[in-house]
Structure formats: structure tokens, C-alpha cells
TORSE-100407 format. One line per 8 residues: their letters; for each residue x, y, z of N, C-alpha, C. Coordinates in steps of 0.2 Angstrom, whole numbers, plus 2048, in hexadecimal, padded with zeros to 3 digits. Layout:
! residues N
A	X,Y,Z,X,Y,Z,X,Y,Z | ... .
END
This chain:
! residues 302
GTVLTGTL	7AE,840,7EC,7AD,847,7ED,7B2,84A,7ED | 7B7,849,7F0,7BE,84E,7F3,7C1,84E,7EB | 7C1,849,7E8,7C5,84B,7E1,7C2,84F,7DD | 7BC,84E,7DD,7B7,852,7D8,7B7,859,7D9 | 7B6,85B,7E0,7B7,861,7E2,7BE,864,7E1 | 7C3,861,7E3,7CB,864,7E1,7CC,864,7DA | 7C8,860,7D5,7C9,861,7CD,7C5,867,7CA | 7BF,867,7CD,7BA,86B,7CA,7BB,872,7CD .
YPLLLETL	7BB,874,7D3,7BB,879,7D6,7BF,87F,7D3 | 7C6,87D,7D1,7C9,883,7CD,7C7,884,7C8 | 7C4,880,7C3,7C1,881,7BD,7BA,886,7BE | 7B7,884,7C3,7B0,888,7C5,7B2,88F,7C7 | 7B6,890,7CB,7B8,896,7CE,7BC,89B,7C6 | 7C0,898,7C3,7C2,89B,7BC,7BC,89E,7B8 | 7B8,899,7B8,7B2,89C,7B4,7AD,8A1,7B6 | 7AD,8A0,7BD,7A8,8A5,7C0,7AC,8AD,7C2 .
TGDKISVG	7B2,8AC,7C4,7B6,8B2,7C7,7BC,8B4,7C1 | 7BE,8AF,7BE,7C5,8B1,7BA,7CC,8AF,7BD | 7C9,8AE,7C5,7D0,8AB,7C8,7D3,8A5,7C7 | 7D9,8A4,7C7,7DC,89D,7C6,7E0,89B,7CB | 7DE,896,7CE,7E1,892,7D3,7E3,88C,7D1 | 7E7,888,7D6,7E9,880,7D5,7E8,87D,7DB | 7E5,877,7DB,7E4,874,7E2,7E8,86E,7E1 | 7EC,86E,7E7,7F3,86A,7E6,7F2,863,7EB .
PPFFNLTF	7F7,861,7EC,7F6,85C,7F2,7F5,85D,7F9 | 7F7,864,7FA,7F4,866,803,7ED,864,804 | 7E9,866,7FE,7E1,864,800,7DF,85E,7FF | 7E2,85A,7FA,7E1,852,7FA,7E3,84F,800 | 7E9,851,802,7EC,84D,809,7E9,84F,80E | 7E6,856,80F,7E1,856,815,7DB,853,815 | 7D6,853,80F,7D1,850,80E,7D1,849,80F | 7D6,846,80D,7D8,83E,80C,7D8,83E,813 .
GLLMAPLI	7DC,840,817,7DD,83E,81E,7D6,83F,822 | 7D3,845,822,7CD,845,825,7C7,840,824 | 7C7,83C,81E,7C3,839,81C,7C3,832,81D | 7CB,830,81D,7CD,828,81D,7CD,827,824 | 7D0,82B,829,7D1,82B,82F,7CC,827,833 | 7C6,82A,834,7C0,827,837,7BF,820,833 | 7C0,81F,82C,7BD,819,828,7C2,814,82C | 7C9,816,82C,7CF,811,82D,7CD,80E,835 .
VSVPFGPM	7CC,812,839,7CA,812,840,7C4,80C,841 | 7BE,80D,83C,7B8,80A,83D,7B8,802,839 | 7BC,802,835,7BC,7FC,830,7BE,7F5,834 | 7C2,7F5,839,7C4,7EF,83D,7BD,7ED,840 | 7B8,7F0,842,7B3,7EF,846,7AD,7EC,841 | 7AD,7EE,83B,7A9,7EB,837,7A7,7E5,837 | 7AC,7E0,837,7AA,7D9,835,7A7,7D6,83C | 7A8,7D9,842,7A5,7D8,848,79E,7D9,84A .
LSWKRGDL	79C,7DD,846,794,7E0,847,790,7DD,842 | 78B,7DA,845,785,7D7,841,781,7DD,83F | 77E,7DB,839,779,7DF,836,773,7E1,839 | 772,7E9,83B,76D,7EA,83F,76C,7E7,847 | 771,7E4,849,771,7E2,84F,777,7E1,852 | 77C,7E6,850,783,7E5,853,784,7E7,85A | 789,7E5,85C,78C,7E7,864,791,7EB,863 | 790,7F1,862,797,7F5,863,79C,7F4,868 .
LGALQRRY	798,7F4,86E,79D,7F3,874,7A1,7EC,874 | 79D,7E7,872,7A0,7E2,871,7A6,7E1,86D | 7A5,7E5,867,7A9,7E4,860,7B1,7E9,864 | 7AF,7ED,868,7B5,7F3,86B,7B8,7EF,86F | 7B5,7EB,874,7B8,7E6,879,7BD,7E1,875 | 7BC,7DF,870,7BF,7DA,86D,7C6,7DD,869 | 7C5,7E4,869,7CC,7E6,865,7D0,7EB,86B | 7CF,7E9,871,7D3,7EC,877,7DA,7EA,876 .
VGAPLAFL	7DC,7E4,872,7E2,7E2,872,7E6,7E5,86C | 7E2,7E4,868,7E5,7E7,85F,7E8,7EE,860 | 7E4,7F2,863,7E5,7FA,862,7EB,7FA,867 | 7EC,7F9,86D,7F3,7FB,86F,7F9,7F9,86D | 7F8,7F2,86A,7FD,7EE,865,800,7F2,860 | 7FB,7F5,85D,7FC,7F8,856,7FF,7FF,857 | 7FD,803,85E,7FF,807,85F,808,807,861 | 80A,802,866,80F,801,867,814,7FF,863 .
AAVAFFYV	811,7FB,85C,816,7F8,857,817,7FF,852 | 813,803,853,813,809,84F,818,80F,851 | 819,80F,857,81E,812,85B,825,810,85A | 825,809,85B,82C,806,85A,82E,807,852 | 829,807,84E,82C,807,847,82E,810,846 | 82A,813,849,82B,81A,849,833,81A,84B | 834,819,851,83A,819,855,840,816,84F | 840,810,84C,845,80D,849,845,812,842 .
QHGGPVLS	840,815,83F,842,819,839,844,821,83C | 847,821,841,848,827,843,845,82D,843 | 83F,82C,844,83B,831,846,837,834,840 | 833,839,841,82E,83C,83A,829,840,83E | 824,843,83B,820,845,83E,81C,842,843 | 81A,844,849,816,83F,84E,810,83C,84B | 80C,840,848,805,83C,845,806,837,842 | 80B,836,83E,80D,82F,83B,80D,82A,83D .
VLGLAAGL	80D,82A,846,80D,825,84A,805,822,84A | 800,828,849,7FA,826,849,7F8,823,843 | 7FB,824,83E,7F9,822,837,7FC,819,836 | 803,819,83A,804,812,839,801,80E,83E | 800,810,844,7FA,80C,849,7F4,80A,846 | 7F0,810,841,7EB,80E,83D,7EC,809,839 | 7F1,809,834,7F3,803,830,7F3,7FC,834 | 7F7,7FC,839,7F8,7F6,83C,7F1,7F5,840 .
FLILGAIA	7EE,7F9,842,7E7,7F7,845,7E3,7F4,840 | 7E3,7F6,83A,7DE,7F2,835,7E1,7EB,833 | 7E8,7EA,833,7EB,7E4,833,7E9,7DE,838 | 7E9,7E1,840,7E9,7DD,844,7E1,7DC,844 | 7DD,7E1,843,7D5,7E0,843,7D4,7DA,83F | 7D6,7DA,839,7D5,7D5,834,7D7,7CE,838 | 7DD,7CE,83A,7DF,7C7,83E,7DA,7C5,844 | 7D8,7CB,848,7D5,7C8,84D,7CD,7C7,84C .
DLWYRAGI	7CA,7CA,845,7C3,7C7,843,7C4,7C0,842 | 7C9,7BC,83E,7C9,7B5,83E,7CB,7B2,844 | 7CF,7B4,849,7D2,7B2,84F,7CB,7B0,854 | 7C7,7B5,853,7C0,7B6,858,7BC,7B1,854 | 7BB,7B0,84F,7B8,7AC,84B,7B8,7A5,84C | 7BE,7A3,84C,7C0,79C,84D,7C1,79A,855 | 7C1,79F,858,7C1,79D,860,7C8,79B,862 | 7CC,79D,85F,7D4,79C,860,7D5,79F,868 .
GKVSASIA	7D8,79A,86C,7D9,79B,873,7D4,79A,877 | 7CD,798,875,7C7,796,87A,7C6,78F,878 | 7C8,78D,872,7C6,786,871,7CC,782,86F | 7CC,77B,86F,7D3,777,86D,7D4,779,865 | 7DB,777,864,7DE,77A,85E,7DA,775,858 | 7D8,770,859,7D4,76C,853,7CE,770,853 | 7C9,772,858,7C4,775,857,7C3,77C,854 | 7C9,780,855,7CB,787,852,7CC,787,84B .
WRRLSGLP	7D1,781,849,7D3,77F,843,7CB,77F,83E | 7C8,77A,842,7C2,778,83F,7BC,77D,83C | 7BD,782,842,7B9,789,83F,7BC,78D,83B | 7C2,78E,83C,7C5,792,837,7C5,791,831 | 7C5,789,82F,7C5,787,829,7BE,787,826 | 7BA,787,82A,7B2,787,828,7AF,78E,828 | 7B3,793,829,7B0,799,827,7AF,79B,821 | 7AA,79F,81F,7A8,7A1,818,7AE,7A3,815 .
RSAFGTAL	7AF,7A5,80F,7B5,7A7,80A,7B4,7AE,80B | 7AE,7B1,80C,7AE,7B7,80C,7B1,7BA,812 | 7B1,7B7,817,7B4,7B9,81D,7BB,7BA,81D | 7BF,7B5,818,7C6,7B6,817,7C8,7BC,812 | 7C2,7BD,80D,7C2,7C1,809,7C2,7C9,80D | 7BD,7CA,811,7BF,7D0,816,7C4,7D2,819 | 7C6,7CB,81B,7CD,7CB,820,7D4,7CE,81B | 7D3,7CC,816,7D9,7CD,811,7D7,7D4,80F .
AHAGLGVT	7D2,7D6,80E,7D0,7DD,80C,7D2,7E3,810 | 7D0,7E2,816,7D2,7E6,81C,7DA,7E6,81E | 7DD,7E1,81D,7E4,7DF,81E,7E7,7E4,817 | 7E6,7E3,813,7E8,7E6,80D,7E8,7EE,80D | 7E2,7F0,810,7E1,7F8,811,7E5,7FB,816 | 7E7,7F5,81B,7EB,7F6,820,7F3,7F8,81E | 7F6,7F3,81A,7FC,7F2,816,7FC,7F9,811 | 7F8,7FB,80F,7F7,801,80A,7F9,807,80D .
VLGIVAVT	7F5,807,814,7F5,80E,819,7FD,80D,81B | 7FF,808,81D,806,807,81E,80B,80B,819 | 80A,809,814,80E,80B,80E,80E,811,80D | 807,815,80D,807,81D,80C,809,820,812 | 808,81E,819,80A,822,81E,813,821,81D | 816,81B,81D,81D,81B,81B,821,81F,816 | 81E,81F,811,820,823,80B,820,82A,80D | 81A,82C,80F,819,834,80F,81D,837,816 .
TFQSEHVI	81E,832,81B,822,835,821,82A,833,820 | 82C,82D,81D,834,82C,81E,837,82B,817 | 833,82E,812,838,82F,80C,83C,833,80D | 842,833,808,847,839,807,849,83A,7FF | 84B,841,800,84B,843,7F8,852,847,7F8 | 857,845,7F3,85B,849,7F3,85E,84B,7ED | 85F,851,7EC,861,855,7E5,868,857,7E5 | 86C,854,7E3,874,856,7E4,878,856,7DD .
EMKPGEVT	87E,85A,7DC,882,859,7D7,888,854,7D9 | 888,84F,7D5,88C,84A,7D6,891,84A,7D0 | 897,849,7D1,89D,847,7CC,8A0,841,7CC | 8A4,83D,7C8,8A5,836,7C8,8AA,835,7CE | 8A8,830,7D2,8AB,82E,7D8,8A9,831,7DF | 8A3,834,7DE,89F,837,7E4,89A,832,7E8 | 89A,833,7EE,895,82F,7F1,890,833,7F5 | 88A,831,7F5,885,834,7F9,881,82F,7FC .
EAGGYSLH	87D,830,801,87A,82C,806,871,82D,804 | 86F,827,805,867,828,805,864,821,807 | 861,821,80D,85C,81C,80E,861,817,813 | 868,819,815,86B,814,817,870,811,813 | 870,813,80C,875,810,808,878,816,805 | 87D,813,801,883,818,7FF,883,818,7F6 | 881,81C,7F5,881,81C,7EC,888,81F,7E9 | 88B,81B,7E7,892,81D,7E3,891,81E,7DD .
FDGMQPAT	892,825,7DA,892,825,7D3,898,825,7CF | 897,81F,7CB,89D,81D,7C7,8A0,821,7C1 | 898,825,7BF,89B,828,7B9,894,828,7B3 | 897,82C,7AD,892,82B,7A7,894,828,7A3 | 890,825,79E,893,820,797,88D,822,793 | 88F,824,78C,88B,823,788,887,81E,785 | 882,81D,782,87F,817,780,87A,818,77B | 879,814,775,874,814,770,86F,80E,770 .
GPNYTEER	86A,810,76F,863,80B,770,861,80B,767 | 85B,807,767,85A,805,75F,857,80C,75E | 854,811,761,852,818,75E,853,81E,763 | 858,81D,767,859,821,76C,862,822,76E | 865,827,770,86A,828,773,86A,82A,77A | 86F,828,77E,86D,82B,785,874,82A,788 | 874,82F,78D,87A,82E,793,878,82B,799 | 87C,827,799,87B,823,7A1,87E,823,7A7 .
GHFTIRRA	87C,824,7AC,87F,824,7B2,87F,81E,7B6 | 886,81C,7B8,885,815,7BC,887,816,7C4 | 883,813,7C9,883,815,7CE,884,80D,7D2 | 888,80D,7D6,889,808,7DA,886,809,7E2 | 882,803,7E5,87F,806,7EA,882,800,7F0 | 884,803,7F5,889,800,7FA,884,800,801 | 885,7FC,806,883,7FC,80C,887,7F9,811 | 88A,7FE,816,88F,7FC,81A,895,7FA,817 .
GVAVADTW	896,7FD,810,89D,7FD,80E,89D,7F7,808 | 897,7F3,808,897,7ED,804,891,7EF,7FD | 895,7ED,7F8,890,7EE,7F2,88A,7EA,7F1 | 883,7EC,7F1,87F,7E9,7F2,87A,7E8,7EB | 87A,7ED,7E7,878,7EE,7E0,87B,7F4,7DC | 878,7F4,7D7,87B,7FB,7D2,876,7FC,7CD | 875,802,7CB,870,805,7C8,873,809,7C2 | 86E,809,7BC,870,810,7B7,869,814,7B7 .
SAKRLYTA	86B,819,7B6,866,81F,7B4,869,823,7AE | 864,824,7AA,865,827,7A3,861,82D,7A2 | 865,831,79D,861,837,79B,861,835,793 | 85B,834,791,85B,830,789,856,836,784 | 85A,836,77E,857,839,77A,855,835,775 | 84E,836,773,84C,831,76C,84D,836,766 | 851,833,761,853,838,75B,84F,83A,756 | 848,835,754,844,838,751,840,83D,752 .
RQMPTTEA	83E,83E,759,839,843,75B,83D,848,75E | 844,846,760,848,84C,764,844,84D,76B | 843,846,76E,83F,846,774,842,844,77A | 845,849,77F,849,845,784,845,843,78A | 848,83D,78D,845,83B,793,84A,839,798 | 847,837,79E,84C,835,7A3,84A,82E,7A5 | 84F,829,7A6,84E,823,7A8,850,821,7AE | 84D,821,7B4,84E,821,7BA,851,819,7BD .
GILTFGLS	855,81A,7C0,858,814,7C3,855,811,7C9 | 850,80B,7C9,84D,80A,7CE,84F,803,7D2 | 850,804,7D9,852,7FE,7DC,84E,7FB,7E1 | 84D,7F5,7E3,847,7F3,7E8,84C,7F0,7ED | 84B,7F2,7F3,84E,7EF,7FA,848,7ED,7FF | 846,7E6,7FF,840,7E4,802,83B,7E8,800 | 837,7EC,804,831,7EF,801,831,7F6,800 | 839,7F8,800,83A,7FF,7FF,83E,7FF,7F9 .
QLYVSLGD	83E,806,7F5,841,807,7EE,845,80D,7EF | 84A,80C,7EC,84F,811,7EA,84E,815,7E4 | 84D,81C,7E2,84D,81E,7DB,853,823,7DA | 857,822,7D5,85B,826,7D3,85A,829,7CA | 85A,830,7CB,858,833,7C4,85D,837,7C4 | 85F,839,7BC,865,83F,7BA,862,845,7B7 | 865,84A,7BA,862,851,7B7,868,854,7B2 | 868,85B,7B1,86C,85E,7AD,874,85E,7B1 .
ATKDGGIV	878,85D,7AB,87E,85D,7AC,881,865,7AE | 887,864,7B3,889,86B,7B5,88F,86D,7B1 | 890,873,7B2,896,876,7AE,89D,872,7B0 | 89E,871,7B7,8A4,86F,7B9,8A5,867,7B7 | 8A1,863,7B4,8A1,85C,7B2,89D,858,7B6 | 899,85B,7BB,894,856,7BE,88F,856,7BB | 889,853,7C0,884,852,7BD,87E,852,7C4 | 878,854,7C2,873,855,7C7,871,84E,7C8 .
VRIWWTPF	870,84C,7CF,86C,846,7D0,867,847,7D5 | 861,844,7D3,85B,845,7D8,85B,83D,7DA | 85B,83B,7E1,85A,835,7E4,854,836,7EA | 84F,831,7E9,84A,830,7ED,84B,828,7F1 | 84A,828,7F7,849,823,7FA,844,822,7FE | 83E,81D,7FB,837,81C,7FC,837,816,802 | 836,816,808,836,810,80C,82F,80E,80B | 82F,807,80B,828,803,80B,823,805,805 .
ILCIWGGT	826,807,801,821,80A,7FB,81D,805,7F8 | 820,7FF,7F7,81D,7F8,7F5,818,7F5,7F9 | 816,7F8,800,810,7F8,805,80A,7F9,800 | 80B,800,7FD,806,802,7FA,803,7FE,7F4 | 806,7FC,7F0,804,7F7,7EB,802,7F0,7EE | 808,7EE,7F2,805,7E7,7F5,7FF,7E7,7F9 | 7FC,7ED,7FD,7F6,7ED,800,7F1,7EC,7FA | 7F2,7F0,7F4,7ED,7F0,7F0,7EB,7EA,7ED .
VIMAFGGL	7F0,7E6,7EB,7F1,7DF,7E9,7ED,7DA,7EE | 7EE,7DC,7F4,7EC,7D7,7FA,7E3,7D9,7FA | 7E1,7DE,7F9,7DA,7E1,7FA,7D7,7DE,7F4 | 7D9,7DF,7EE,7D8,7DB,7E8,7D6,7D4,7E7 | 7DC,7D1,7EB,7DB,7CA,7ED,7D5,7C8,7F2 | 7D5,7CC,7F6,7CF,7CA,7FB,7C8,7CB,7F8 | 7C7,7D0,7F3,7C1,7D0,7EF,7C0,7CA,7EB | 7C4,7C8,7E8,7C5,7C1,7E3,7C3,7BC,7E7 .
VSLTDRRL	7C5,7BB,7EE,7C4,7B6,7F3,7BD,7B5,7F5 | 7BB,7BB,7F6,7B3,7BC,7F7,7AF,7BB,7F1 | 7B0,7BC,7EB,7AC,7BA,7E6,7AC,7B2,7E5 | 7B0,7AF,7E9,7B0,7A8,7E8,7AB,7A4,7EE | 7AA,7A9,7F2,7A3,7A7,7F6,79D,7A7,7F3 | 79A,7A1,7F3,794,79F,7EE,78E,7A3,7F1 | 78E,7A5,7F8,789,7A8,7FB,788,7B0,7F7 | 78D,7B3,7F5,78F,7B9,7F3,78D,7B9,7EC .
RVGAPRRK	78E,7B5,7E8,78F,7B6,7E1,788,7B7,7DE | 787,7BC,7DA,781,7BC,7D7,77F,7B7,7D2 | 77A,7B4,7D1,779,7AF,7CC,77B,7A8,7CC | 77D,7A7,7D4,780,7A1,7D4,77E,79D,7DB | 777,79B,7DA,773,798,7DE,777,792,7E1 | 775,78F,7E7,778,789,7E9,773,783,7E4 | 778,77E,7E3,774,778,7DF,76E,775,7E2 | 76A,774,7DF,762,772,7E1,763,76A,7E4 .
AKAAKPAA	760,76A,7EA,760,764,7ED,75D,75F,7EA | 760,758,7EC,75E,754,7E7,756,752,7E7 | 753,750,7E3,74C,750,7E1,74A,74B,7E7 | 743,74D,7E9,740,74A,7EE,73E,743,7EC | 73C,73F,7F1,73C,736,7F0,734,738,7ED | 732,733,7E7,72C,731,7E5,725,731,7EA | 721,736,7E8,71C,735,7ED,719,72F,7F0 | 719,72B,7EC,717,723,7EE,71B,721,7F4 .
AMEPAE	721,722,7F2,726,71F,7F8,725,725,7FF | 722,729,7FE,721,72D,804,71C,72C,808 | 716,728,805,70F,727,808,711,721,80D | 70E,723,813,70D,71E,818,70B,717,816 | 70E,711,819,70B,70B,816,704,70A,81A | 6FF,706,816,6F9,705,819,6F8,6FF,81E .
END
């Protein structure tokens, strides 16, 4: 509904009044937050509530450990990343709360800490696959939320003019611009810029970024250099050349961006695990029990 409103409202307004407006990221960011915040908070309680007879107070009591742990971990992460909007702590805590909630669901079902390890393992291994699918889906949503909050809060962008031999900083790494080189491909020509990435003075990677021209259609494109460091990525893109022999370089540091895609994969995998649960598969009834014994064999003896 939010996307439909943001997409069609400008068209409807232009048709009725002739006014032209654009609905940009602020609208979607605001509505997404208002809709997702209560959903994210309520999701971890779902698996602990039985259909039509759930005990909300009991579910809240089972979450009294996960909530403060998630908040403390979010504050620690916030401090390590050198600050940002204060509300990002709540977003990080919500993502961690989802992950801890998924773990706690399996924890309580298995009775870990209340029964012996062998019994807990037997209970855990005996849970239906849909329980593991649910836990994976909820944990995947938490990982995605962490990625979204981290990228929107802690990402950095630099647009600077660089000449060969100059160095700039991004995400704790030093980018050394080594210079430009011409190159020719099968159907294009390009000017490539080489960058050496160093951390604490030690070269850890290098990348090329290019401005490419496809000769047949005279179509220019930009090929960004992308480097992955753990769950974070560094993007280097070339802009226009300057009159004094430099070139405009655009650099993005996107911390934990792979959590967004990794969480999506985890959610999808959780759905696949749930589909393997025979109880939830449409058109896959259990095998029929063995045929009953013949009636003559069941008759009492005279």
C-alpha cells in the first residue's frame, strides 16, 4: 500500500490539478519505519503464542533476557562504529532482538538448561522442520535489519579530485591513486584508473575503475571497482577529468551491506526448510497405515 500510494499519488495529482510533484526517499523511509517497527518488535513473540489461546504475558516473560542483551549489544556496536544517529541504536537492537528471539524459541522448546543435555538434544532434534524454518526466517529478517540500519547509519561517501600519487581515506582504509591507463576491449575503449588499498600501511587489495565507451553506439558507461572486506564493501567510481590533470573520484564505504542480501538468503532458506515439513505440504498426506488384519483373524475364538 505504501509503494502504491507513493507511486500513483503524483500521477493522480497531476491528472486532477496539473501540479507535478515527486515522492522521494524521505516518504518511503518514514512509512517503512512506521510500519516495520511494530512488526519487528512483535515477530519474536509469534512462535510462542498458540493459535487462539496464546499467553502473551508468558511470552513476554520468556523474552526478558533477549531484549536487554540486544540493546546492550547494539550500544556496543554503536560505540565501535564511532557514533551516528541515536535512533540507530534502536534499529540495531531490533535486529539483534529478532535473531535472539529465533534462538530463544528453539532454546525453550528443547528445554536447554532445565533438562539434561541428552534429553535437550533429543527434543531439539525431534522438533518439526517448520520450527527450524520459522527460526531461520526470523533470524534472516534480523540480519537484514542489521544490514539496513548499518548501511544507512554508518556508510560514508567521498567525492574528491585526485591526481596520480594522491591518497584518501575511507572506512579505515587508505586508497592510493596510481594513475590512469588506456585499454581496449572487444567492442569498447576505456580509460582505467588503478587504486591500491592499504590498511595500517600494508597493501591489502587493489582495484580498477574505468570510464568505458562502446564504439558502435557511442555509449559511455562507468565501471566501478568493488572490493569486499568481510561483510562490508568499498566502491570506487570515476567521474570527469579536470583541467589540471586530475580526475573526480567517488568513493563509497558501505559497512555490513552483505547482511542485507545474506539475510534475504537465510529467509528464503527458512521457507525451503518449512516446505520439507510434511505437515505443511499441500497434497502430501502421510502414507496410509498398513492394511488391517483380515477380519477372520480379528474374530474371537469360540
